[in-house]
C-alpha positions in Angstrom: 16.7 38.6 47.0 14.0 38.8 49.8 11.5 36.0 49.9 9.3 36.9 52.8 10.6 34.9 55.8 13.4 33.4 53.7 16.2 35.6 52.3 18.4 34.3 49.6 21.6 36.1 48.7 24.6 35.3 46.4 28.1 36.0 47.7 30.8 35.1 45.2 30.2 31.4 44.4 28.0 30.8 47.5 24.2 31.0 47.9 23.2 31.9 51.4 19.7 30.9 52.6 18.6 32.7 55.7 15.6 31.9 57.8 14.3 35.3 58.9 11.2 35.1 61.1 12.6 36.2 64.4 9.2 36.9 66.0 8.5 33.2 65.8 12.0 31.9 66.4 12.2 31.1 62.7 9.5 28.5 62.9 9.0 27.1 59.4 5.8 27.5 57.5 4.8 25.7 54.3 5.6 28.8 52.3 9.1 28.9 53.8 9.6 25.2 52.9 8.7 26.1 49.3 11.1 29.0 49.2 14.0 27.0 50.6 13.3 24.2 48.1 13.3 26.7 45.3 16.6 28.1 46.5 18.3 24.7 46.6 16.7 23.4 43.4 17.7 26.4 41.3 21.3 26.1 42.4 21.7 22.6 40.9 22.3 23.6 37.3 23.9 26.9 38.0 27.7 26.5 37.6 28.3 29.9 39.3 27.0 28.5 42.6 29.6 26.1 44.1 28.3 26.0 47.7 25.3 26.8 49.9 24.9 28.1 53.5 21.8 27.7 55.5 21.5 29.9 58.6 19.0 31.4 60.9 21.0 34.4 61.9 22.2 35.2 65.4 20.6 33.8 68.4 18.4 31.1 66.9 18.4 28.6 64.0 14.8 27.4 63.9 12.1 26.3 66.3 11.1 23.7 63.6 7.7 23.4 62.1 5.2 26.2 62.8 2.6 24.1 64.6 -0.3 26.5 64.0 0.5 26.5 60.2 0.9 22.8 60.3 -2.4 22.2 62.1 -4.3 24.4 59.5 -2.9 22.5 56.6 -5.3 20.4 54.6 -4.8 16.9 56.1 -7.5 15.4 53.9 -5.1 15.0 51.0 -2.2 12.5 50.8 0.1 15.3 49.6 -0.6 17.5 52.7 3.0 17.2 53.7 4.3 17.8 50.2 5.9 21.2 51.0 8.0 19.7 53.8 8.6 16.6 51.7 9.7 18.6 48.7 12.2 20.4 50.9 13.5 17.1 52.2 13.7 15.8 48.6 15.6 18.9 47.6 18.2 18.2 50.3 18.4 14.5 49.5 18.9 15.1 45.8 21.1 18.2 46.1 24.6 17.8 44.6 26.2 21.0 46.0 28.0 21.2 49.3 25.8 22.6 52.1 27.1 24.3 55.2 24.8 25.0 58.2 25.5 27.9 60.6 23.6 27.2 63.9 23.5 29.9 66.6 20.9 29.1 69.2 18.1 26.5 69.3 17.7 24.0 66.5 14.5 22.0 67.0 12.7 19.4 64.9 13.3 20.0 61.2 16.1 22.4 62.2 18.1 19.4 63.6 16.9 16.9 60.9 18.2 19.1 58.0 21.7 19.2 59.6 22.2 15.5 58.8 21.7 16.3 55.1 24.4 19.1 55.3 28.0 18.5 54.6 29.6 20.8 57.3 27.9 22.1 60.4 29.1 25.0 62.6 27.4 25.7 65.9 27.8 28.4 68.5 28.4 27.1 72.1 24.9 28.5 72.8 23.3 26.1 70.3 21.0 23.2 71.3 19.7 20.4 69.1 16.5 18.3 69.5 14.0 16.4 67.4 11.2 15.9 69.9 8.6 14.4 67.5 8.0 11.7 70.2 6.4 14.3 72.5 3.7 14.9 69.9 3.1 11.1 69.5 4.9 11.2 66.1 7.9 9.5 64.5 11.1 10.7 62.9 11.1 12.4 59.5 13.5 13.4 56.7 15.4 10.1 56.7 16.6 10.9 60.2 16.0 7.4 61.3 18.7 6.4 58.8 21.1 9.3 58.9 21.3 9.8 62.7 22.3 6.3 63.6 24.8 6.3 60.7 26.3 9.5 61.9 26.3 9.3 65.7 25.5 5.7 66.5 22.4 3.9 67.6 22.4 4.9 71.3 22.7 8.6 70.7 20.1 8.5 67.9 17.8 6.6 70.3 18.3 9.3 73.0 17.4 12.1 70.5 14.7 10.5 68.4 13.0 8.0 70.8 13.6 9.8 74.2 13.4 13.3 72.8 16.6 14.4 74.5 18.2 17.8 73.7 21.9 17.9 72.9 24.2 20.8 73.7 26.7 22.0 71.1 29.5 20.1 72.9 27.5 16.9 72.9 26.6 17.4 69.2 30.3 17.9 68.4 31.2 14.8 70.3 28.4 12.9 68.5 30.0 13.9 65.2 27.2 15.9 63.5 28.8 19.3 64.4 32.2 20.0 62.9 33.2 23.1 64.8 31.9 25.0 67.8 32.5 28.8 67.9 31.4 31.7 70.0 27.9 33.1 69.7 27.5 35.5 66.8 30.4 34.0 64.8 28.8 31.1 63.0 28.0 32.9 59.8 31.4 34.4 59.5 33.0 31.1 60.0 30.6 29.4 57.6 31.7 31.9 54.9 35.3 30.9 55.5 34.5 27.3 55.1 32.5 28.1 51.9 35.5 29.9 50.5 37.7 26.9 51.2 35.3 24.6 49.4 35.0 26.9 46.4 38.7 27.0 45.9 38.7 23.2 45.4 38.2 21.5 41.9 34.5 21.5 41.5 34.1 18.1 39.7 36.4 16.4 42.2 34.4 17.8 45.1 31.1 16.7 43.5 32.3 13.1 42.9 34.0 12.8 46.3 30.9 14.1 48.0 28.7 11.6 46.2 31.0 8.7 47.3 30.8 9.8 50.9 27.1 10.2 51.2 24.2 7.8 51.5 22.7 7.2 48.0 19.9 9.6 47.2 17.7 6.7 46.2 18.1 5.2 49.7 17.4 8.6 51.3 14.2 9.2 49.4 12.9 5.7 50.1 13.4 6.3 53.8 11.8 9.8 53.6 8.8 8.2 52.0 8.6 5.4 54.5 8.8 7.8 57.4 6.2 10.1 55.8 3.8 7.2 55.5 4.2 6.3 59.2 4.1 10.0 60.2 0.8 10.3 58.4 -0.6 7.3 60.3 0.6 8.6 63.6 -1.1 11.9 63.0 -4.4 10.1 63.2 -3.5 8.3 66.4 -5.0 8.9 69.8 -1.6 9.9 71.2 -1.0 12.5 68.5 -4.5 13.9 68.8 -4.2 14.3 72.5 -0.8 16.0 72.1 -2.0 18.5 69.5 -5.2 19.2 71.5 -3.0 20.0 74.5 -0.9 22.3 72.4 -4.0 24.1 71.2 -5.3 24.5 74.8 -2.0 26.0 75.9 -2.1 28.5 73.0 -5.6 29.6 74.0 -4.6 30.1 77.6 -1.8 32.3 76.6 -4.1 34.6 74.6 
C-alpha cells in the first residue's frame, strides 16, 4: 500500500518498508517518520508478519533527515522531535527481525537505524556516515550506546565524533554489515534472508533475538538522554552557525 514517500508491501510473511523519495535522495521528513513508525508498530501483533525489510531501493538508502523539513518544525515545543523519536522508539521496542538493504549512501538516521536492525546487507557502492558533529549536534537513536557495542569505541569515535564516512568494506569489517553484494542486488538478497528467517520457529526466534539484543528499556533511556542533549545543542552557537551556513548555501543554489 502506498504511503506517499513510504511504500509498505506484504510479501508472504515479510513486510517491506521502502523509502521512495528519489528526487531528495530519500531524505526523511516528519511525515515519513510517522509512516515508518506505523508500519513497524502495526506489525507487532500481526502473527502473519514474521520479518521486516527496510530499503531505499537501488542507488541510495537515505540522505538522513530532510534539513529543510527539520528547520521548519516547531522547535518551541518539547515534543518537536517526537516524530523522529517515535520512529526510534518503534525500532527499540520492535520484537520482529528487521533486515536492512542498503544500496548507496546511508547518512545520519540512515546509518543510525541500521544498528537497530538484525541483519544488514549493503552493496559495495554503499557508504555510511552519521555526521551530526558537523552541525554542532550529538548522536541520536541510542547510537552512542549501540555503535561502540557493535564495532568498538575507536570506530564509533571515528564515525560519531570525527564524522568519518565508512565504505561497505569498512562497515563489514566493523561488524555492522553482514554481507556485501553487487549494486542492485541488495533487495533480492534481503528477501532470501527474510525467507530463511521465516522458515525458523517463530517463538524461538523471538526469544533468541531478545536475549541477543540490548534491553529495550536501556535503549529508550539512551534515546531520551541523547534527545535531551540534542535539544540543548540545537540552541548552541555552533549549531546555529552550522544551520545558518546550510540555509545560505541553499539560497545561493536557487
